[in-house]
C-alpha positions in Angstrom: 259.1 69.0 33.6 258.4 65.9 36.0 256.0 65.9 38.4 259.4 66.8 41.4 259.7 69.6 39.8 256.6 71.1 39.7 256.1 70.8 43.5 259.1 72.3 44.2 257.8 74.9 41.6 255.2 75.8 44.2 257.2 76.2 47.4 259.6 78.7 44.9 257.6 80.3 44.6 255.8 80.9 47.2 259.3 81.4 49.0 259.4 84.2 46.4 256.5 86.5 47.6 257.7 85.6 50.9 260.8 87.3 50.4 259.0 90.0 48.6 256.3 90.7 51.2 259.1 90.9 53.9 261.9 93.1 51.7 258.9 95.9 52.1 257.8 95.7 55.1 261.6 96.1 55.9 261.6 99.1 53.5 258.8 100.8 52.9 256.1 102.5 55.1 252.8 100.6 54.9 250.4 102.2 57.3 251.1 104.9 53.7 251.3 102.3 51.0 253.2 103.5 47.0 250.0 102.4 44.0 252.5 99.6 42.8 253.0 98.2 47.1 249.2 98.9 47.4 248.5 96.6 43.9 250.6 93.6 45.0 248.8 92.7 48.2 245.7 92.8 46.6 246.8 91.6 44.3 248.0 88.8 47.0 244.3 88.9 49.0 242.3 88.3 45.7 244.8 85.1 44.9 244.3 83.6 48.5 241.2 84.4 48.2 240.6 81.6 45.3 
């Protein structure tokens, strides 16, 4: 892959993450998340700390 694509890939993956979070916010009760949603947010918060 070219260097330009690597930069774009990081932005694409971040945008994809934002889309998933917005979709969950619109379609789920986040005050009582299911297992998948809880795991997703746990993984994301742990990744942001690194």
